[in-house]
C-alpha positions as CSV (number, residue, x, y, z in Angstrom):
1,M,10.3,21.7,1.0
2,I,9.5,19.1,-1.1
3,Y,8.4,15.9,0.8
4,K,9.2,12.3,-0.8
5,K,6.3,9.8,-0.5
6,I,6.2,6.8,0.8
7,M,3.5,4.3,-0.9
8,V,2.3,1.3,2.1
9,C,0.6,-1.3,1.4
10,L,-2.9,-1.9,4.0
11,D,-4.8,-5.4,3.9
12,G,-5.7,-4.6,7.9
13,S,-3.5,-7.6,8.7
14,K,-0.8,-8.2,11.7
15,N,1.8,-7.1,8.8
16,S,0.3,-5.0,6.9
17,I,0.7,-3.0,10.4
18,K,4.3,-4.1,11.4
19,G,4.7,-2.6,7.5
20,L,2.6,0.8,8.3
21,Q,5.3,1.0,11.5
22,T,8.5,0.8,9.6
23,A,6.8,3.5,7.2
24,I,6.7,5.6,9.9
25,N,9.9,5.6,11.1
26,L,11.5,6.0,7.3
27,A,9.2,8.9,7.2
28,K,10.3,10.4,9.9
29,Q,13.6,9.8,8.3
30,M,13.5,10.9,5.3
31,D,10.5,14.3,5.9
32,A,8.3,12.5,3.9
33,R,4.6,11.9,3.4
34,I,2.7,8.7,3.5
35,L,0.0,6.8,1.4
36,G,-1.6,4.2,2.3
37,I,-3.4,2.1,-0.4
38,H,-5.4,-0.9,-0.7
39,S,-6.9,-2.9,-3.3
40,V,-10.6,-3.6,-2.9
41,T,-10.2,-6.8,-5.6
42,K,-13.6,-7.8,-6.1
43,F,-14.1,-6.0,-9.9
44,G,-13.3,-7.2,-13.4
45,A,-10.5,-7.7,-15.8
46,F,-11.7,-3.8,-17.0
47,T,-10.2,-2.3,-13.6
48,A,-7.1,-4.1,-14.5
49,V,-6.1,-1.9,-17.0
50,H,-6.5,1.7,-14.8
51,T,-7.0,0.4,-11.8
52,P,-9.4,3.5,-10.8
53,K,-9.3,5.1,-7.3
54,I,-12.6,4.3,-5.5
55,P,-14.3,8.4,-4.1
56,Q,-14.2,7.8,-0.1
57,K,-17.5,7.9,0.2
58,K,-18.2,4.6,-1.5
59,W,-15.2,2.4,0.5
60,P,-16.4,-0.8,2.0
61,K,-17.5,-0.5,5.8
62,N,-14.1,-2.6,6.2
63,V,-12.0,-0.9,4.7
64,A,-12.8,2.7,5.4
65,K,-11.7,1.7,9.0
66,I,-8.5,0.4,7.7
67,I,-7.8,3.5,6.3
68,K,-9.4,5.4,9.0
69,D,-7.0,3.5,11.6
70,A,-3.8,3.9,9.8
71,K,-4.3,7.2,9.5
72,K,-4.7,7.8,13.4
73,L,-1.2,6.0,14.0
74,V,0.4,8.0,11.6
75,E,-0.9,11.5,12.4
76,K,0.0,10.7,15.9
77,S,3.7,10.7,14.6
78,E,2.8,13.9,13.6
79,I,3.1,12.9,9.8
80,E,1.1,13.8,6.5
81,F,-1.2,10.6,5.5
82,D,-3.9,10.3,2.4
83,G,-5.9,7.1,2.1
84,V,-6.7,5.3,-1.8
85,V,-8.6,2.4,-2.4
86,L,-8.5,1.6,-5.6
87,A,-11.6,-0.7,-7.5
88,G,-9.0,-3.8,-9.0
89,H,-8.7,-7.0,-9.8
90,T,-5.8,-8.6,-8.6
91,A,-3.6,-6.9,-5.7
92,G,-0.7,-7.0,-6.9
93,Y,-1.4,-5.5,-10.3
94,D,-3.2,-2.8,-9.2
95,L,-0.4,-1.7,-6.7
96,V,2.2,-1.7,-8.9
97,T,0.3,0.4,-11.7
98,F,-0.7,2.8,-9.3
99,A,2.4,2.8,-8.0
100,N,4.7,2.8,-11.1
101,N,2.2,5.8,-12.8
102,P,4.4,9.0,-12.9
103,I,1.8,11.2,-11.6
104,N,1.4,9.7,-8.4
105,K,5.4,10.0,-8.0
106,I,5.9,6.9,-5.1
107,D,9.7,7.2,-3.8
108,Q,9.0,4.3,-1.8
109,I,7.1,0.9,-1.2
110,V,6.5,-0.5,2.0
111,V,4.7,-4.2,1.8
112,G,3.7,-6.2,4.9
113,A,4.4,-10.0,3.7
114,R,2.1,-12.6,5.0
115,G,3.9,-15.6,3.3
116,M,0.0,-16.7,2.1
117,G,1.9,-18.3,-0.7
118,F,2.7,-21.7,-1.2
119,P,5.5,-23.1,0.0
120,K,4.7,-20.3,2.9
121,E,8.4,-21.7,4.7
122,L,10.1,-20.3,1.3
123,F,9.0,-17.2,0.1
124,F,7.1,-14.2,0.4
125,G,3.5,-13.7,-0.4
126,S,2.6,-13.5,-3.8
127,T,1.9,-10.1,-3.5
128,S,4.7,-8.9,-2.0
129,N,7.1,-11.1,-4.4
130,F,5.1,-9.5,-7.1
131,I,5.2,-6.0,-6.0
132,L,9.1,-6.3,-5.5
133,H,10.0,-7.6,-9.2
134,K,7.7,-5.4,-10.7
135,A,7.7,-2.0,-9.0
136,K,10.3,0.7,-10.1
137,A,10.4,2.7,-6.8
138,P,12.3,0.9,-4.1
139,V,10.1,-1.4,-1.3
140,T,11.0,-2.8,1.6
141,I,9.4,-6.0,2.5
142,V,8.3,-6.6,6.4
143,K,7.4,-9.8,7.5
């Protein structure tokens, strides 16, 4: 059986958890697995060229907790979960670069919009807006 892969962007916010819950519902319907992904944006511009994965043993503690909590929630629903942390420069660019790489075989992207950009009331957050416009895979934005 060929499983589809749903990439859900995780930053620990309540809206990213809403996005994860939406991804779980989609995964049940699609017989898919979930890839929880986080971008650590403290790295230089060089990482934006290829957004390397950070080995699990080098994940910052707060990020490891985000991925661990997401994994626990997903596996309660008997869905396969993998966590990935990227060394990046800007979250939107990093996540889109990863999702658009054919090696990663992303079939669907789910992102929780926090609306942190200006003006908050009119637009999605800048990261979710960037993903919506630049990703090749279908994007579900959860508010």
